[in-house]
C-alpha positions in Angstrom: -9.1 -49.6 -38.8 -8.9 -47.0 -36.4 -12.1 -46.1 -34.0 -12.5 -44.3 -30.9 -11.5 -47.1 -28.7 -8.4 -47.9 -31.2 -8.1 -50.0 -34.2 -10.4 -52.9 -34.7 -10.4 -56.0 -37.2 -12.8 -55.2 -40.1 -14.0 -57.6 -42.7 -12.9 -56.4 -46.3 -13.4 -58.0 -49.9 -10.6 -60.3 -50.6 -10.6 -59.1 -54.5 -7.9 -56.3 -54.5 -10.1 -53.7 -56.8 -13.3 -54.6 -54.5 -10.9 -53.9 -51.5 -10.3 -50.5 -52.8 -13.5 -49.4 -53.9 -14.2 -50.4 -50.2 -11.6 -48.3 -49.0 -12.7 -45.3 -50.8 -16.4 -45.7 -49.6 -14.8 -45.8 -45.7 -12.7 -42.4 -47.0 -9.3 -44.2 -45.6 -7.6 -43.8 -49.0 -6.1 -41.2 -51.1 -7.4 -42.2 -54.3 -4.4 -44.2 -55.4 -4.3 -48.5 -55.0 -3.8 -49.4 -51.1 -2.2 -52.4 -49.7 -4.7 -54.5 -47.3 -3.6 -53.9 -43.7 -3.8 -57.6 -42.6 -3.3 -58.3 -38.9 -0.1 -60.6 -40.3 1.4 -57.3 -42.1 0.4 -55.1 -39.4 2.4 -57.5 -36.9 5.7 -57.6 -38.9 5.5 -53.7 -39.2 5.5 -54.1 -35.3 8.7 -55.7 -35.1 10.6 -52.9 -36.2 10.2 -50.7 -33.2 10.4 -51.5 -29.2 7.7 -49.3 -28.6 4.3 -51.1 -27.4 1.5 -51.0 -30.0 -0.8 -48.8 -27.9 1.4 -46.5 -26.7 0.1 -42.9 -27.7 3.0 -41.4 -30.2 0.9 -38.2 -30.8 -2.6 -36.3 -30.9 -3.1 -35.3 -34.7 -5.0 -32.5 -34.9 -7.6 -31.6 -36.1 -9.7 -34.6 -34.9 -7.3 -35.0 -32.0 -7.1 -38.7 -32.8 -5.1 -40.7 -31.1 -1.7 -41.6 -32.9 -0.5 -44.6 -31.5 2.3 -47.1 -32.8 -0.3 -49.6 -34.3 -2.3 -46.9 -35.9 0.7 -45.5 -37.4 1.6 -49.1 -38.6 -1.9 -49.8 -40.2 -1.4 -46.6 -42.0 2.2 -47.7 -43.2 1.0 -50.7 -44.6 -1.7 -49.0 -46.4 0.7 -46.8 -47.8 2.5 -49.9 -48.9 5.6 -49.2 -46.4 8.2 -51.7 -46.3 8.1 -52.8 -42.4 11.7 -51.2 -41.4 10.2 -47.5 -42.5 8.2 -47.6 -39.1 10.5 -45.6 -36.9 10.6 -42.9 -39.6 6.9 -42.4 -39.2 6.9 -42.9 -35.6 9.6 -40.0 -35.5 7.1 -38.1 -38.3 4.1 -38.2 -36.2 5.9 -36.8 -33.2 7.1 -33.8 -35.2 3.8 -32.7 -36.8 2.4 -32.7 -33.2 4.8 -30.2 -31.8 3.4 -26.9 -31.1 5.5 -24.9 -33.7 4.8 -26.9 -36.8 1.5 -25.5 -36.2 -0.3 -28.7 -37.2 -4.2 -27.6 -36.9 -3.5 -24.6 -39.4 -1.6 -26.7 -42.0 -4.3 -29.4 -42.1 -7.7 -27.4 -42.2 -6.0 -23.9 -44.1 -7.3 -23.2 -48.0 -3.8 -23.0 -48.9 -2.2 -26.1 -50.8 0.0 -27.1 -47.8 1.7 -30.3 -48.2 4.0 -32.2 -45.6 7.5 -32.5 -46.9 9.9 -35.1 -45.0 13.6 -34.7 -44.9 15.2 -37.7 -44.0 18.8 -37.2 -42.4 21.7 -39.5 -41.1 22.5 -43.3 -41.4 19.1 -44.2 -41.7 18.7 -42.5 -45.1 21.2 -44.8 -46.5 20.2 -47.8 -44.9 16.4 -47.4 -46.2 17.6 -45.9 -49.7 15.9 -42.7 -49.5 16.7 -40.6 -52.2 18.5 -37.5 -52.1 19.6 -37.5 -55.4 18.5 -37.2 -59.1 14.8 -36.7 -59.2 14.9 -36.9 -55.3 11.4 -35.4 -55.1 9.8 -37.1 -58.3 8.6 -40.7 -58.7 10.9 -43.5 -58.9 12.0 -44.5 -55.3 9.7 -46.9 -53.3 11.0 -45.2 -49.8 10.4 -41.7 -50.9 6.8 -42.4 -52.5 5.6 -44.4 -49.6 6.9 -42.9 -46.4 5.6 -39.1 -47.6 2.0 -41.3 -48.7 2.2 -42.7 -45.2 2.4 -39.7 -43.7 -0.9 -38.0 -45.3 -2.6 -41.0 -44.7 -1.9 -40.5 -40.8 -2.9 -37.1 -40.7 -6.3 -38.2 -42.9 -7.0 -41.2 -41.0 -5.9 -40.3 -37.4 -6.1 -36.6 -37.7 -9.3 -36.4 -39.7 -8.3 -34.0 -42.2 -10.4 -35.1 -45.0 -10.4 -33.6 -48.2 -13.6 -31.0 -48.8 -14.3 -30.9 -44.5 -11.5 -30.3 -42.7 -8.7 -30.2 -45.3 -10.2 -27.2 -47.0 -7.6 -26.6 -49.5 -8.4 -24.7 -52.3 -6.9 -26.9 -55.6 -4.3 -28.7 -53.0 -1.2 -29.9 -54.9 0.5 -33.1 -56.2 2.8 -33.1 -53.0 -0.1 -33.6 -50.7 0.0 -37.2 -52.2 3.3 -37.8 -50.7 6.7 -35.4 -50.6 9.7 -36.8 -49.2 13.4 -36.8 -49.7 16.7 -37.4 -47.8 19.3 -34.6 -48.2 22.6 -35.5 -50.6 25.1 -35.1 -47.4 28.0 -36.4 -49.6 27.1 -33.5 -52.1 26.8 -31.0 -49.0 29.6 -28.8 -48.6 28.4 -27.5 -45.5 27.1 -29.4 -42.1 24.1 -31.4 -42.6 20.4 -30.0 -41.5 20.5 -32.3 -38.4 24.0 -31.2 -37.6 22.9 -27.7 -38.0 20.0 -28.3 -35.6 22.2 -30.0 -32.8 22.1 -33.7 -33.3 25.0 -35.6 -33.6 26.4 -36.6 -37.4 25.9 -40.1 -36.8 22.2 -39.4 -35.6 19.2 -40.5 -38.0 16.3 -37.6 -38.1 13.2 -36.7 -39.7 12.1 -33.0 -40.6 8.7 -32.0 -41.3 8.0 -28.8 -43.3 4.8 -27.4 -44.5 5.7 -26.3 -48.0 2.9 -24.9 -50.5 4.7 -25.9 -53.4 8.0 -26.5 -55.4 9.2 -23.4 -57.6 12.3 -24.2 -59.8 15.2 -21.9 -59.9 17.2 -22.5 -63.0 20.2 -20.1 -63.4 23.5 -20.6 -64.7 25.1 -18.2 -62.8 29.0 -19.0 -61.6 29.3 -16.2 -59.3 27.8 -16.5 -55.9 26.4 -12.9 -55.5 24.7 -13.2 -58.7 23.5 -16.4 -57.3 22.0 -15.1 -54.1 20.3 -12.4 -56.1 18.2 -14.1 -59.0 17.7 -16.6 -56.1 16.5 -13.8 -53.6 14.4 -11.9 -56.4 12.6 -15.3 -57.6 11.4 -15.6 -53.5 9.8 -12.2 -53.7 6.2 -12.5 -55.3 3.5 -10.3 -53.6 1.0 -12.9 -53.3 2.8 -14.9 -50.7 2.0 -15.8 -47.2 5.6 -15.6 -46.1 5.9 -11.8 -46.7 2.2 -11.4 -45.2 3.1 -12.9 -41.9 6.3 -13.2 -41.8 7.3 -16.9 -42.7 10.2 -19.4 -42.7 10.4 -20.8 -46.2 12.9 -23.8 -48.0 15.4 -23.9 -50.3 16.9 -26.9 -51.8 20.2 -25.9 -53.4 21.3 -28.1 -55.8 24.9 -29.2 -55.4 26.4 -27.4 -58.0 24.8 -24.1 -56.8 26.0 -24.8 -53.5 29.4 -25.6 -54.5 29.5 -21.7 -55.7 28.2 -20.5 -52.7 31.0 -22.5 -50.7 33.9 -21.6 -53.0 33.1 -17.8 -51.9 33.5 -18.6 -48.4 29.7 -18.3 -47.8 29.0 -20.1 -44.5 24.9 -21.4 -43.8 24.6 -18.1 -41.6 25.8 -15.8 -44.8 23.8 -17.4 -47.2 21.0 -17.2 -45.2 21.9 -13.2 -44.7 22.2 -12.7 -48.2 19.1 -14.4 -49.2 17.0 -12.4 -46.7 18.6 -9.0 -47.8 18.1 -9.9 -51.7 14.4 -11.2 -50.9 12.8 -8.0 -49.6 9.6 -7.2 -50.9 8.3 -3.2 -51.6 4.8 -3.1 -49.8 3.7 -1.2 -52.9 3.7 -4.7 -54.7 0.8 -6.3 -52.6 -3.1 -6.1 -53.4 -4.3 -3.3 -51.0 -6.5 -5.6 -49.1 -3.1 -7.9 -48.3 -1.7 -5.0 -47.2 -4.2 -4.4 -44.4 -3.3 -8.3 -43.1 0.1 -7.9 -43.3 0.2 -4.3 -41.5 -2.1 -6.3 -38.6 0.3 -9.4 -38.8 3.8 -7.6 -38.8 3.2 -3.9 -37.4 4.7 -4.8 -34.1 7.8 -6.2 -36.1 8.4 -3.7 -38.5 7.0 -0.4 -36.9 5.4 2.4 -39.4 4.8 0.5 -42.8 4.3 2.5 -46.1 4.0 1.9 -49.7 8.0 1.9 -50.2 8.3 -0.4 -47.1 10.9 -3.4 -47.9 9.2 -6.7 -46.6 11.7 -9.5 -45.4 10.3 -12.6 -46.1 10.9 -13.8 -42.8 11.2 -12.1 -39.5 14.8 -13.1 -38.9 17.5 -14.2 -41.9 18.0 -17.6 -39.4 14.2 -18.5 -40.3 15.4 -19.0 -44.0 16.3 -22.9 -44.2 17.8 -25.1 -46.6 19.3 -28.7 -47.6 21.3 -29.8 -50.6 20.0 -32.0 -52.6 19.2 -33.5 -56.2 22.3 -34.4 -58.6 23.8 -32.8 -61.4 22.0 -29.6 -63.3 21.7 -25.9 -62.2 18.6 -26.4 -60.7 17.7 -25.5 -57.3 14.2 -25.3 -55.7 12.3 -22.9 -53.6 9.5 -23.9 -51.1 7.5 -20.9 -49.7 5.9 -22.3 -46.6 2.0 -21.4 -44.8 3.6 -18.4 -43.1 1.7 -19.8 -39.9 4.4 -23.1 -39.3 7.9 -23.7 -38.3 9.8 -26.5 -39.5 11.0 -29.4 -36.6 13.1 -31.9 -36.3 12.7 -35.2 -34.5 15.3 -38.2 -33.7 14.5 -41.5 -35.5 14.8 -44.3 -32.6 14.3 -47.9 -32.6 
């Protein structure tokens, strides 16, 4: 387990039920069963990276704990990860520590901010990260344990313990685990990592801070109508994105993505269309929230009145999306905290 001087060996009960009770008493867990991170299991995990065990990968807020390679491996074992998953978690730890992600806010907010991992490139296929049917749900070991391991890293190294540093009013199930791959085979555009400047054969992980998932079920067959109803779905008055100018995300079902692509729309045009169609009248906000919004966005929007239309983000390109999921007319909206931005890092050995 971690200490100020780094991980240390701790004697724990051999019985798995007693071990899990002990871990909960120490606040090392998340409420689900844990795998004992024995020296042998951690050593096996470390075989899958070229980086030294004591190398510091990132400093994790708010406790400013040092995420060494070994400490990341320990939490990966606790979460049930297979050893070959370690490079993904090292890259994810690097990504959440990038200032643009704004980890201190995500870790301490009263919002139900989760951490969503999006895996792109050959490693997603090699590790079996699901980007198809039920990709945000149960049933895939890689998705479940990768997302869970990062949450344990944020808690056990970063100090974001529920009710202490983690001040989420209710939280959300995505705070246990939230991870998927992009369905690159079904994506009619370039995949996310290529859009962000990485080679197509590179492997990446993207970290996002969503506040939840909102199903968008529409059977429309026209691109303009699809953008209209999705934009209207995005425009709700109790949204941090509108208050601060955020960076929301969508997951387009392959069927919806094909409708937009057949209409000749590029990713840039889709973002522009959503940005225009998701504007929200100031009059829909609560009076107290209007004051917060004006403090945050007056420099951007100028004079603000009741009929001013608020864009969900400062720029259309701040809206992001991937293509994932299987058959069906269900896309997903993921509003963000309004304070942070997603970050993509390359996964390296």
